[in-house]
KOLKEVEX-229641 format. One line per 2 residues: number of its first residue (from 1); their letters; for each residue x, y, z of N, C-alpha, C. Coordinates in Angstrom, 2 decimals. Layout:
<sites>
NUM	A	X:Y:Z:X:Y:Z:X:Y:Z ~ ...
</sites>
This chain:
<sites>
1	MT	90.48:-35.58:263.75:90.05:-35.10:262.45:91.23:-35.21:261.49 ~ 90.96:-35.71:260.30:91.99:-35.90:259.28:91.95:-34.75:258.29
3	NF	93.11:-34.22:257.97:93.18:-33.21:256.92:93.10:-33.91:255.58 ~ 92.13:-33.51:254.79:91.95:-34.10:253.47:92.21:-33.04:252.42
5	SP	93.12:-33.34:251.53:93.45:-32.41:250.45:93.14:-33.11:249.14 ~ 92.08:-32.70:248.45:91.72:-33.40:247.21:92.80:-33.24:246.14
7	TP	92.96:-34.28:245.36:93.89:-34.23:244.24:93.27:-33.41:243.12 ~ 94.03:-32.46:242.57:93.46:-31.66:241.49:93.19:-32.53:240.27
9	ST	92.18:-32.15:239.49:91.84:-32.94:238.31:92.79:-32.65:237.16 ~ 93.43:-31.48:237.16:94.45:-31.17:236.16:95.57:-30.36:236.79
11	IE	96.72:-30.41:236.14:97.83:-29.55:236.53:98.09:-28.59:235.38 ~ 98.71:-27.46:235.70:99.00:-26.45:234.69:100.48:-26.46:234.36
13	LS	100.79:-26.43:233.08:102.16:-26.36:232.63:102.24:-25.44:231.41 ~ 103.44:-25.19:230.96:103.65:-24.34:229.78:104.15:-25.22:228.65
15	VN	103.47:-25.15:227.51:103.88:-25.92:226.33:104.06:-24.95:225.18 ~ 105.28:-24.85:224.71:105.64:-23.91:223.64:105.16:-22.50:223.96
17	GK	105.33:-22.11:225.23:105.02:-20.76:225.66:103.56:-20.49:225.97 ~ 102.70:-21.51:225.88:101.28:-21.33:226.14:100.86:-22.19:227.33
19	VA	99.86:-21.72:228.06:99.34:-22.47:229.20:98.63:-23.72:228.68 ~ 98.93:-24.85:229.31:98.29:-26.12:228.96:97.95:-26.85:230.26
21	HC	97.09:-27.86:230.14:96.68:-28.65:231.30:96.74:-30.12:230.96 ~ 96.98:-30.93:231.98:96.92:-32.38:231.83:96.60:-32.98:233.19
23	PP	96.17:-34.23:233.20:95.89:-34.88:234.48:97.19:-35.06:235.29 ~ 97.10:-35.05:236.61:98.28:-35.34:237.42:98.79:-36.75:237.10
25	QT	100.08:-36.98:237.33:100.71:-38.28:237.10:100.69:-38.71:235.63 ~ 100.75:-37.72:234.72:100.81:-38.02:233.29:102.27:-38.16:232.88
27	LL	102.59:-39.26:232.22:103.93:-39.46:231.69:104.09:-38.66:230.40 ~ 105.30:-38.21:230.14:105.56:-37.40:228.96:105.09:-38.05:227.66
29	PD	105.41:-39.34:227.38:104.94:-39.92:226.11:103.42:-39.96:226.01 ~ 102.75:-40.19:227.14:101.28:-40.21:227.14:100.74:-38.82:226.82
31	YL	101.36:-37.78:227.40:100.91:-36.42:227.11:101.08:-36.09:225.63 ~ 102.21:-36.46:225.06:102.43:-36.19:223.64:101.34:-36.84:222.79
33	QQ	100.99:-38.06:223.11:99.92:-38.74:222.37:98.57:-38.05:222.60 ~ 98.32:-37.59:223.84:97.06:-36.92:224.14:96.88:-35.65:223.32
35	IG	97.98:-34.97:223.01:97.86:-33.73:222.23:98.07:-33.98:220.73 ~ 98.07:-35.26:220.34:98.09:-35.60:218.93:99.46:-35.61:218.28
37	MN	100.51:-35.73:219.10:101.86:-35.75:218.54:102.40:-37.17:218.59 ~ 103.11:-37.54:217.55:103.75:-38.84:217.51:105.08:-38.72:218.27
39	PR	105.24:-39.39:219.40:106.46:-39.26:220.19:107.74:-39.58:219.41 ~ 107.63:-40.38:218.36:108.81:-40.73:217.57:109.24:-39.60:216.64
41	LV	108.38:-38.58:216.47:108.67:-37.52:215.52:108.86:-36.15:216.16 ~ 109.17:-36.13:217.46:109.37:-34.85:218.14:110.63:-34.89:219.01
43	AV	111.14:-33.71:219.28:112.19:-33.52:220.28:111.57:-32.66:221.37 ~ 111.99:-32.89:222.62:111.38:-32.18:223.75:112.45:-31.53:224.61
45	EY	112.25:-30.23:224.85:113.03:-29.53:225.86:112.16:-29.49:227.11 ~ 112.70:-29.99:228.22:111.95:-30.12:229.47:112.61:-29.24:230.51
47	NG	111.92:-28.19:230.90:112.43:-27.25:231.91:113.83:-26.73:231.55 ~ 114.00:-26.39:230.27:115.23:-25.75:229.82:116.32:-26.68:229.33
49	EI	116.10:-28.00:229.38:117.11:-28.94:228.92:116.50:-29.94:227.95 ~ 117.25:-30.26:226.89:116.80:-31.30:225.97:116.75:-32.61:226.75
51	LH	115.59:-33.24:226.73:115.41:-34.48:227.48:115.60:-35.67:226.54 ~ 116.60:-36.48:226.82:116.88:-37.64:225.98:115.68:-38.59:226.03
53	RQ	115.37:-39.13:224.89:114.20:-40.00:224.73:114.17:-41.17:225.72 ~ 115.31:-41.68:226.13:115.32:-42.83:227.05:114.71:-42.48:228.40
55	FW	114.66:-41.18:228.75:114.10:-40.78:230.04:112.60:-40.45:229.97 ~ 112.05:-40.38:228.79:110.63:-40.03:228.66:109.71:-40.96:229.43
57	PE	109.88:-42.28:229.34:108.94:-43.18:230.02:108.92:-43.05:231.54 ~ 109.90:-42.38:232.13:109.92:-42.21:233.58:109.72:-40.75:233.98
59	TY	109.35:-39.89:233.02:109.19:-38.47:233.29:107.71:-38.15:233.48 ~ 107.33:-37.93:234.74:105.97:-37.52:235.07:105.90:-36.00:235.01
61	LQ	104.90:-35.47:234.33:104.74:-34.02:234.25:104.26:-33.48:235.59 ~ 104.79:-32.33:235.98:104.48:-31.70:237.25:103.91:-30.30:236.98
63	AG	103.11:-29.81:237.89:102.60:-28.44:237.78:103.78:-27.48:237.65 ~ 103.71:-26.58:236.69:104.75:-25.58:236.50:105.84:-25.99:235.52
65	DR	105.83:-27.24:235.04:106.82:-27.65:234.07:106.73:-26.81:232.80 ~ 107.87:-26.67:232.13:107.92:-25.95:230.86:108.41:-26.90:229.78
67	LE	107.59:-27.10:228.76:107.95:-27.97:227.64:108.07:-27.15:226.37 ~ 109.06:-27.44:225.58:109.15:-26.94:224.22:109.19:-28.19:223.36
69	IV	108.20:-28.32:222.49:108.08:-29.50:221.66:108.32:-29.10:220.21 ~ 109.28:-29.76:219.59:109.64:-29.44:218.21:109.39:-30.67:217.35
71	TI	108.65:-30.49:216.27:108.39:-31.57:215.34:109.59:-31.75:214.42 ~ 110.00:-33.00:214.27:111.11:-33.32:213.38:110.53:-33.48:211.97
73	VG	111.09:-32.73:211.04:110.62:-32.76:209.66:111.73:-33.29:208.78 ~ 111.43:-34.33:208.04:112.41:-34.87:207.09:112.13:-34.32:205.70
75	GG	113.09:-34.36:204.90:112.90:-33.87:203.53:113.89:-34.54:202.61 ~ 113.67:-34.25:201.36:114.57:-34.88:200.42:114.72:-34.05:199.17
</sites>
């Protein structure tokens, strides 16, 4: 008999202090787009550390991750 453990349809994480959900194996830039944010106009703190943009394409969100997303605002 094989033990079968179904893959959850969503994982739970914290985004700006609120509970959020996304599909497993979601990359950070994809998640930002899913929630309507332009990845070029935000800074992201990932689990307590500012995550440099070059690492975003290889950052898969995991259950329990904590994100702080800040929109960059320009002015003149």
